[in-house]
C-alpha positions as CSV (number, residue, x, y, z in Angstrom):
1,M,3.9,141.0,75.8
2,E,7.0,139.4,77.3
3,K,7.3,135.8,76.2
4,N,9.9,134.9,78.9
5,F,12.4,133.8,76.4
6,P,15.6,132.0,77.6
7,Q,18.6,134.2,78.3
8,L,20.8,134.6,75.2
9,Q,24.2,133.0,75.8
10,N,26.1,133.8,72.5
11,D,25.5,137.4,71.3
12,T,28.6,137.5,69.1
13,F,26.4,137.9,65.9
14,L,24.5,140.8,67.4
15,R,27.6,142.6,68.6
16,A,29.3,142.2,65.2
17,A,26.2,143.6,63.6
18,R,26.5,146.7,65.7
19,G,30.2,147.0,65.0
20,E,31.2,146.1,68.6
21,E,34.2,144.0,69.6
22,T,33.9,140.2,69.6
23,E,36.2,137.3,70.6
24,H,35.7,135.7,67.1
25,V,34.0,136.6,63.9
26,P,30.4,135.2,63.9
27,V,29.3,133.0,61.1
28,W,26.0,131.7,59.7
29,C,25.0,130.6,56.2
30,M,22.1,131.7,54.0
31,R,20.0,128.5,53.4
32,Q,21.7,126.8,56.3
33,A,18.4,125.0,56.9
34,G,18.3,123.3,53.5
35,R,18.5,120.3,51.2
36,Y,22.2,119.7,51.7
37,L,21.3,118.2,55.1
38,P,20.0,114.6,54.9
39,E,17.9,115.2,57.9
40,F,16.2,118.2,56.1
41,R,15.4,116.0,53.1
42,E,14.0,113.4,55.4
43,S,11.8,115.9,57.3
44,R,10.5,117.4,54.1
45,A,9.9,114.1,52.1
46,G,6.5,113.9,50.5
47,K,5.3,117.2,52.1
48,D,4.1,120.3,50.2
49,F,6.6,123.1,50.6
50,F,4.2,125.8,51.6
51,E,2.4,123.4,53.9
52,T,5.7,123.0,55.7
53,C,6.1,126.8,55.9
54,R,2.6,127.0,57.5
55,S,3.5,124.5,60.2
56,P,5.3,126.2,63.2
57,E,6.6,122.8,64.5
58,A,8.1,121.9,61.1
59,C,9.7,125.3,60.6
60,C,11.1,125.2,64.1
61,E,12.6,121.7,63.5
62,L,14.2,122.7,60.2
63,T,15.6,125.9,61.7
64,L,17.3,123.9,64.5
65,Q,18.7,121.1,62.4
66,P,21.9,122.9,61.2
67,L,22.6,124.1,64.8
68,R,22.7,120.5,66.0
69,R,25.5,119.9,63.6
70,F,27.5,123.1,63.4
71,P,28.4,125.8,65.9
72,F,26.7,128.6,63.9
73,D,26.4,132.0,65.6
74,A,22.9,132.6,64.5
75,A,19.8,130.8,63.4
76,I,17.5,132.0,60.6
77,I,13.8,131.0,60.7
78,F,12.8,128.5,58.0
79,S,10.3,130.2,55.8
80,D,10.1,131.7,52.3
81,I,10.0,135.2,50.8
82,L,6.9,134.3,48.8
83,V,4.6,134.1,51.8
84,V,4.1,137.9,51.4
85,P,2.5,137.7,47.9
86,Q,0.4,134.8,49.3
87,A,-0.8,137.0,52.1
88,M,-1.8,139.6,49.5
89,G,-4.1,137.0,47.9
90,M,-1.9,135.5,45.2
91,D,-1.6,131.7,44.6
92,V,1.9,130.4,44.7
93,Q,2.9,126.8,44.3
94,M,6.2,125.0,44.6
95,V,6.5,122.9,41.5
96,A,9.0,120.0,41.6
97,G,11.9,120.6,39.2
98,K,10.6,124.1,38.4
99,G,10.5,126.0,41.7
100,P,8.0,128.6,42.9
101,T,5.2,129.2,40.4
102,F,2.3,131.7,40.2
103,P,-0.5,130.1,38.1
104,E,-2.0,133.6,37.6
105,P,0.8,136.2,37.6
106,L,0.1,140.0,37.3
107,K,0.0,140.9,33.6
108,E,-1.3,144.4,33.4
109,P,-1.7,147.3,35.9
110,E,-5.5,146.5,36.3
111,D,-4.4,143.1,37.8
112,L,-3.4,145.1,40.9
113,Q,-7.1,145.2,41.9
114,R,-6.9,141.5,42.6
115,L,-4.4,142.2,45.5
116,Q,-5.4,142.6,49.1
117,V,-4.2,146.1,49.9
118,K,-4.9,146.0,53.7
119,V,-3.4,142.8,54.9
120,D,-4.0,141.6,58.4
121,V,-0.5,140.2,58.9
122,D,-1.4,138.5,62.2
123,K,-4.1,136.5,60.5
124,Q,-2.3,135.9,57.2
125,L,1.2,135.3,58.4
126,G,0.6,134.4,62.0
127,Y,2.0,130.9,61.3
128,V,5.5,132.6,60.8
129,F,5.2,134.5,64.0
130,K,4.2,131.2,65.9
131,A,7.2,129.5,64.3
132,I,9.5,132.3,65.5
133,T,8.2,132.2,69.1
134,L,8.4,128.4,69.3
135,T,11.9,128.4,67.8
136,R,13.1,131.2,70.3
137,H,12.1,128.9,73.1
138,K,13.6,125.8,71.6
139,L,16.9,127.5,70.9
140,E,17.2,127.8,74.6
141,G,19.2,131.0,74.1
142,K,22.1,129.3,72.3
143,V,22.2,131.9,69.5
144,P,20.1,134.8,68.2
145,L,17.2,134.1,65.7
146,I,17.0,136.1,62.5
147,G,13.7,136.9,60.8
148,F,13.6,137.9,57.2
149,T,11.5,139.1,54.2
150,G,11.9,139.5,50.5
151,A,12.3,143.2,49.3
152,P,9.6,144.9,47.3
153,W,11.3,144.7,43.9
154,T,12.3,141.1,44.3
155,L,8.7,140.1,45.2
156,M,7.3,142.3,42.5
157,S,9.4,140.5,39.9
158,Y,8.2,137.1,41.0
159,M,4.6,138.3,41.0
160,I,4.8,139.4,37.4
161,E,7.2,136.8,36.0
162,G,5.2,134.0,37.6
163,G,8.3,132.3,38.8
164,G,12.1,132.3,38.4
165,S,13.5,134.0,35.3
166,T,17.0,134.8,33.9
167,T,16.0,138.1,32.2
168,H,13.1,139.3,34.3
169,S,11.9,141.0,31.2
170,K,8.2,140.8,32.0
171,A,8.8,142.6,35.4
172,K,11.2,145.1,33.9
173,R,8.7,145.8,31.1
174,W,6.4,147.2,33.9
175,L,9.1,149.5,35.2
176,Y,9.5,151.0,31.7
177,R,5.9,150.9,30.5
178,H,4.0,151.3,33.7
179,P,6.2,153.3,36.2
180,E,3.2,154.6,38.2
181,A,1.6,151.2,38.6
182,S,5.1,149.8,39.5
183,H,5.5,152.3,42.3
184,M,1.9,151.6,43.4
185,L,2.7,147.9,43.7
186,L,6.1,148.5,45.4
187,R,4.3,150.8,47.9
188,M,1.7,148.1,48.6
189,L,4.4,145.5,49.2
190,T,6.4,147.9,51.4
191,D,3.4,148.5,53.7
192,V,2.9,144.7,54.2
193,I,6.6,144.1,54.7
194,V,6.9,146.7,57.4
195,E,4.0,145.2,59.3
196,Y,5.4,141.7,58.7
197,L,8.9,142.6,60.0
198,L,7.5,144.3,63.1
199,G,5.4,141.2,63.7
200,Q,8.5,139.0,63.5
201,V,10.2,141.2,66.2
202,T,7.2,141.0,68.5
203,A,7.2,137.2,68.0
204,G,10.9,137.0,69.0
205,A,13.2,137.7,66.1
206,Q,16.4,139.3,67.3
207,A,17.7,140.5,63.9
208,L,16.1,141.1,60.5
209,Q,17.4,140.5,57.0
210,V,15.8,142.0,53.8
211,F,16.6,140.0,50.7
212,E,16.8,142.0,47.5
213,S,17.8,138.9,45.5
214,H,17.0,140.4,42.1
215,A,18.9,143.6,42.6
216,G,21.4,142.7,39.9
217,I,18.7,142.6,37.3
218,L,18.4,146.4,37.6
219,G,20.9,148.9,36.4
220,P,22.0,151.7,38.7
221,V,19.3,154.2,37.5
222,E,16.5,151.7,37.9
223,F,17.8,150.5,41.3
224,K,17.8,154.1,42.6
225,E,14.2,154.5,41.5
226,F,12.5,151.2,42.1
227,S,14.5,149.5,44.8
228,L,16.5,151.8,47.0
229,P,13.7,154.1,48.2
230,Y,11.7,151.2,49.3
231,L,14.6,149.5,51.1
232,R,15.3,152.7,52.9
233,D,11.6,153.2,53.7
234,I,11.4,149.7,55.2
235,A,14.4,150.2,57.5
236,R,13.3,153.7,58.6
237,R,9.7,152.7,59.4
238,V,10.7,149.5,61.2
239,K,13.3,151.4,63.2
240,D,11.0,154.3,64.1
241,K,8.4,151.9,65.4
242,L,10.9,149.7,67.3
243,K,12.4,152.8,68.9
244,E,9.0,153.8,70.3
245,E,8.9,150.3,71.9
246,G,12.4,150.7,73.2
247,K,13.7,147.9,71.0
248,D,17.0,147.8,69.2
249,V,17.0,145.1,66.4
250,P,19.9,145.1,63.9
251,M,18.8,145.0,60.3
252,I,20.7,143.5,57.3
253,V,20.2,144.4,53.7
254,F,21.3,141.9,51.1
255,A,21.1,143.3,47.5
256,K,22.6,140.6,45.4
257,D,24.8,141.8,42.5
258,A,24.2,145.4,43.2
259,H,27.8,146.4,43.8
260,Y,27.1,149.7,42.0
261,A,24.9,150.6,45.0
262,L,27.3,149.9,47.9
263,E,27.7,153.5,48.9
264,D,23.9,154.1,48.8
265,L,23.2,150.8,50.7
266,S,25.6,151.8,53.5
267,Q,23.6,154.9,54.1
268,S,20.2,153.3,54.1
269,H,19.5,152.9,57.9
270,Y,20.7,149.2,57.9
271,E,23.4,148.2,60.4
272,V,24.7,145.5,58.1
273,V,25.2,145.3,54.3
274,G,25.3,141.7,53.0
275,L,27.6,141.1,50.0
276,D,27.7,138.5,47.3
277,W,31.0,137.0,46.1
278,T,31.6,139.4,43.2
279,I,32.8,142.1,45.5
280,D,36.4,142.4,46.8
281,P,36.3,142.6,50.6
282,Q,38.8,145.5,50.8
283,S,37.1,147.6,48.3
284,A,33.7,146.9,50.0
285,R,35.3,148.2,53.2
286,E,36.7,151.3,51.6
287,R,33.4,152.1,49.7
288,T,31.2,151.7,52.8
289,G,33.6,153.9,54.8
290,G,33.1,152.1,58.1
291,K,29.4,153.2,58.3
292,V,28.1,149.7,58.4
293,S,29.1,146.2,59.4
294,L,29.6,143.8,56.4
295,Q,28.3,140.3,55.9
296,G,29.4,137.7,53.4
297,N,30.9,137.0,50.9
298,M,32.5,133.6,50.2
299,D,31.5,132.1,46.9
300,P,29.2,129.2,47.8
301,C,31.0,127.0,45.2
302,A,34.2,127.3,47.2
303,L,32.5,124.7,49.5
304,Y,33.2,122.2,46.7
305,A,36.9,122.6,47.3
306,P,38.8,120.1,49.5
307,K,38.6,121.0,53.2
308,E,42.2,122.3,53.5
309,R,41.6,124.6,50.6
310,I,38.4,125.9,52.3
311,S,40.4,127.1,55.3
312,G,42.8,129.0,53.0
313,I,39.9,130.7,51.2
314,V,38.4,131.7,54.6
315,K,41.7,133.0,55.9
316,K,42.1,135.3,52.8
317,M,38.5,136.5,53.2
318,L,39.0,137.3,56.9
319,E,42.2,139.2,56.1
320,G,40.3,141.2,53.5
321,F,37.4,142.2,55.7
322,G,39.2,142.4,59.0
323,T,37.6,141.1,62.2
324,R,35.6,144.2,63.4
325,G,32.1,144.8,62.2
326,Y,32.1,141.6,60.1
327,I,29.8,138.6,59.9
328,A,31.2,135.7,57.9
329,N,28.7,134.1,55.5
330,L,28.5,132.9,51.9
331,G,27.7,135.3,49.0
332,H,24.5,133.4,48.4
333,G,22.7,130.4,49.8
334,L,24.0,126.8,50.2
335,Y,23.3,124.5,47.2
336,P,21.5,121.2,47.7
337,D,24.4,119.0,46.6
338,M,27.0,120.4,49.1
339,D,28.7,118.2,51.6
340,P,27.7,119.0,55.2
341,E,31.3,118.2,56.2
342,N,32.6,121.1,54.1
343,V,30.1,123.4,55.6
344,G,31.5,122.3,59.0
345,A,35.0,123.1,57.7
346,F,34.0,126.6,56.7
347,V,32.5,127.4,60.1
348,E,35.5,125.9,61.9
349,A,37.9,127.9,59.8
350,V,36.1,131.2,60.5
351,H,36.1,130.6,64.2
352,Q,39.7,129.4,64.3
353,Y,41.4,132.1,62.1
354,S,39.4,135.0,63.5
355,T,40.1,134.0,67.1
356,Q,43.9,134.0,66.2
357,M,43.7,137.3,64.4
358,I,41.9,139.0,67.2
359,K,44.4,137.7,69.8
360,Q,47.3,139.0,67.7
361,M,45.9,142.5,67.5
């Protein structure tokens, strides 16, 4: 159904995602709606994190906050990757000072029976869809809205670890001891994710990002077996369905720390490959062979540098990537103690230098 969304005025991000020409390099930041903004902290004060996620009005407000301050070229809906395990029947709580916590993580393969296999995404995750539709209207066409999901392996690791982890040894133990059960869980997650992403597009998302945040915990062999096939499957199934509906929505895959998989990722049906800061821009370009647009990859900690230093770092990054088929971003999310002024300096430098570079071509 047509939701009569306002006309899009700045499609720079969408054009760059498709490798088309742009007047400047588009820029947005992972976690741009976040605790580095005083207004974000104020809105969130005293409220339960997942309760906020379930309020379309709150998500809309938090998504719009960074755009009132900075001329970002895209908005990303405020939500969390762990809403998917919640939709499958798992309890997840956000514990102060500890982060996301699963009081009853999956311990053995028989625990998979506790999960909801057939998830009614409209019922379980409809609040995300409502937030997307509301935000599309409130954006008034200023910039495109990105929807997102966690990737199967990343979600699986949370569901087994019960929270954050440095080694992910409980989740990896499954891969080595229970490969069949691992694949079963990854398939279950993939099915829900595909429906969830399609629901986001129906609700108004104009691009989609898949976060494989725990890719770097796997080696190349395990990545090829337990992550890549599912990343590919998600993109292929979402694209096939959207094609039937006559929709063209660019998809971004962000597999953090998986530089060993760059070639594979660039042939996985995604238009854009997101990069963390441990990859050299030029070598990323060579290894992906112009098959995809690239997104990233400034070290978030570079934002602690003085402002004039930030513009030098941005200039070097732009020279490394070139201006075509490139979306500027950080190599990971913004940290809570970052100065909003420095975020503004980053955005300004990207726009300024890339406009100059494109004019000189």
